[in-house]
C-alpha positions in Angstrom: -14.2 3.0 6.6 -13.1 4.1 3.1 -13.9 1.7 0.3 -11.9 1.8 -2.9 -14.0 2.3 -6.0 -14.4 -0.8 -8.2 -11.7 -1.5 -10.7 -12.6 -0.3 -14.2 -10.3 -1.8 -16.9 -11.6 0.7 -19.4 -10.6 3.7 -17.2 -8.3 5.9 -19.1 -5.5 5.6 -16.5 -5.8 1.9 -16.4 -5.7 1.6 -20.2 -2.6 3.8 -20.3 -0.9 1.8 -17.6 -1.5 -1.4 -19.5 0.1 0.1 -22.6 3.1 1.3 -20.5 3.5 -2.0 -18.7 3.4 -3.9 -22.0 6.2 -1.7 -23.5 8.4 -2.3 -20.4 8.3 -6.1 -21.1 9.9 -5.6 -24.5 13.5 -6.6 -25.0 16.3 -3.9 -24.8 18.2 -3.3 -28.0 21.3 -1.2 -28.7 20.0 2.1 -30.2 22.7 2.1 -32.9 21.9 -1.4 -34.1 18.2 -1.2 -34.9 17.0 -3.0 -38.0 14.2 -1.2 -40.0 10.6 -2.0 -39.0 7.2 -0.6 -39.7 4.8 0.9 -37.3 4.1 3.8 -34.9 4.3 3.7 -31.1 6.2 4.5 -27.9 9.8 4.0 -26.8 12.2 4.5 -23.9 15.9 5.2 -24.3 18.5 4.1 -21.7 22.0 5.4 -21.0 24.9 3.5 -19.5 27.7 6.0 -20.3 30.0 8.1 -18.1 28.7 11.6 -18.5 29.2 12.7 -14.9 25.8 14.5 -14.4 23.9 11.3 -15.3 25.7 8.9 -13.0 22.5 8.0 -11.1 21.0 6.8 -14.5 24.0 4.8 -15.4 23.9 3.0 -12.0 20.2 2.2 -12.5 20.9 0.6 -15.9 24.1 -1.3 -15.5 24.3 -5.1 -15.5 21.3 -5.2 -17.9 18.9 -3.9 -15.3 17.7 -1.0 -17.5 15.5 0.4 -14.7 15.6 4.1 -15.6 15.1 5.7 -19.0 16.9 8.9 -19.8 14.2 9.8 -22.3 10.7 8.6 -23.3 9.0 9.5 -26.5 6.5 8.6 -29.2 6.1 8.5 -32.9 2.7 9.0 -34.3 1.6 8.4 -37.9 1.4 11.3 -40.3 -2.1 12.8 -40.4 -3.1 11.4 -36.9 -3.0 14.9 -35.3 -5.5 16.2 -37.9 -7.7 13.2 -37.7 -6.9 12.2 -41.3 -5.6 8.7 -40.7 -7.9 5.9 -41.7 -8.2 2.7 -39.7 -6.6 0.7 -42.4 -3.9 3.3 -43.5 -0.3 2.2 -43.5 1.8 4.2 -41.1 5.2 3.3 -42.6 8.4 3.2 -40.5 7.7 6.3 -38.4 8.8 4.8 -35.1 12.0 3.4 -36.6 12.8 6.7 -38.2 12.2 8.6 -34.9 14.7 6.3 -33.1 17.1 6.8 -36.0 16.8 10.6 -35.7 17.7 10.3 -32.0 20.7 8.1 -32.8 21.9 10.7 -35.3 21.6 13.5 -32.7 23.8 11.5 -30.3 26.4 10.7 -33.0 26.7 14.4 -33.8 27.8 15.4 -30.3 31.3 14.9 -28.8 30.5 14.0 -25.2 28.0 11.2 -25.9 28.6 7.8 -27.5 25.9 5.9 -29.4 27.3 2.6 -27.9 26.1 3.8 -24.5 22.5 4.0 -25.5 19.8 1.3 -25.6 16.1 1.3 -26.2 12.8 -0.4 -25.7 10.0 0.2 -28.1 6.5 -1.1 -28.9 4.2 -0.7 -31.9 0.9 0.7 -30.6 -2.5 1.5 -32.1 -2.6 5.2 -32.9 -5.2 6.1 -30.3 -3.2 4.8 -27.4 0.2 6.3 -28.2 -0.1 9.7 -26.4 -1.6 8.1 -23.3 1.1 5.4 -23.2 3.9 8.0 -23.5 2.3 10.2 -20.8 2.1 7.3 -18.3 5.8 6.4 -18.9 6.9 9.9 -18.4 4.9 10.2 -15.2 6.2 6.8 -14.0 9.9 7.4 -14.6 10.4 11.2 -14.9 13.2 10.9 -17.4 15.8 13.6 -17.0 15.8 14.5 -20.8 12.0 14.9 -20.6 11.9 16.7 -17.2 14.9 19.0 -16.9 17.2 18.7 -20.0 14.7 19.2 -22.7 15.5 19.6 -26.4 16.7 16.2 -27.3 13.8 15.6 -29.7 14.0 19.1 -31.3 14.5 19.5 -35.0 16.1 22.3 -37.0 13.7 25.2 -36.6 14.4 26.5 -40.1 15.7 29.8 -41.3 12.6 31.7 -40.2 13.0 30.8 -36.5 16.7 31.2 -35.8 16.0 33.7 -33.1 15.2 30.7 -30.8 17.6 29.9 -28.0 19.7 26.7 -27.9 17.9 24.1 -25.7 19.4 22.8 -22.4 20.1 19.5 -24.1 22.2 21.2 -26.8 24.0 23.3 -24.2 25.1 20.2 -22.3 25.7 18.2 -25.5 26.9 20.6 -28.2 27.5 19.4 -31.7 24.3 19.3 -33.7 25.2 21.6 -36.7 22.0 23.6 -36.9 22.2 24.7 -33.3 25.2 27.0 -34.1 22.7 29.4 -35.7 20.6 29.8 -32.6 21.0 32.2 -29.7 22.8 31.2 -26.5 20.4 29.5 -24.1 20.6 28.8 -20.4 24.1 28.6 -18.8 25.6 25.2 -18.7 26.5 25.4 -15.0 22.9 26.4 -14.1 21.6 23.3 -16.1 24.0 21.0 -14.3 22.9 22.4 -10.9 19.3 21.8 -11.8 20.1 18.2 -12.9 21.9 17.6 -9.6 19.0 19.1 -7.6 16.5 17.0 -9.5 18.3 13.7 -8.8 18.7 14.8 -5.1 14.9 15.2 -4.9 13.9 12.3 -7.1 14.4 9.0 -5.3 13.3 7.0 -8.3 16.8 7.3 -9.6 
């Protein structure tokens, strides 16, 4: 007879799950109507629009259900990657600014409407942010994380214009800096991959 190991609340997986579960209890807010706030943390973005390829996501989020994020991300304080952030250091509005950047990306493209996007977010202590984000991505497998990557990209700068346009920018053209990049994966191929992903993924 197999006996389950004793529950360890300090296990890394359990800690990450507690962070993810706490974020999912937060209220849903229209992405385009966020008021400024301070802090770093994790977030999930939800879509209820009519872009045909994302119909399974729209159905999962209609009627205020908001059961399937289209994207999950994080915003960490400056200096945290280098270990230079003190325990009492102020992090500023990094999470708010990250969500604002996403809203601007959506507003720059023609086939998406900011009014169709909502978000949940939670301010989190710096050490738990990457773990919470990873658990949410594993839990929901958001399409903009898993198959249509590039939503969170920034302008690569003049020295890296040899890069190819991301799948996200191919499906949703309009960000001005993308016009200087090389052509990426074919749009029809991306749409086929999205369709196959939803066919296999019964979470959506």
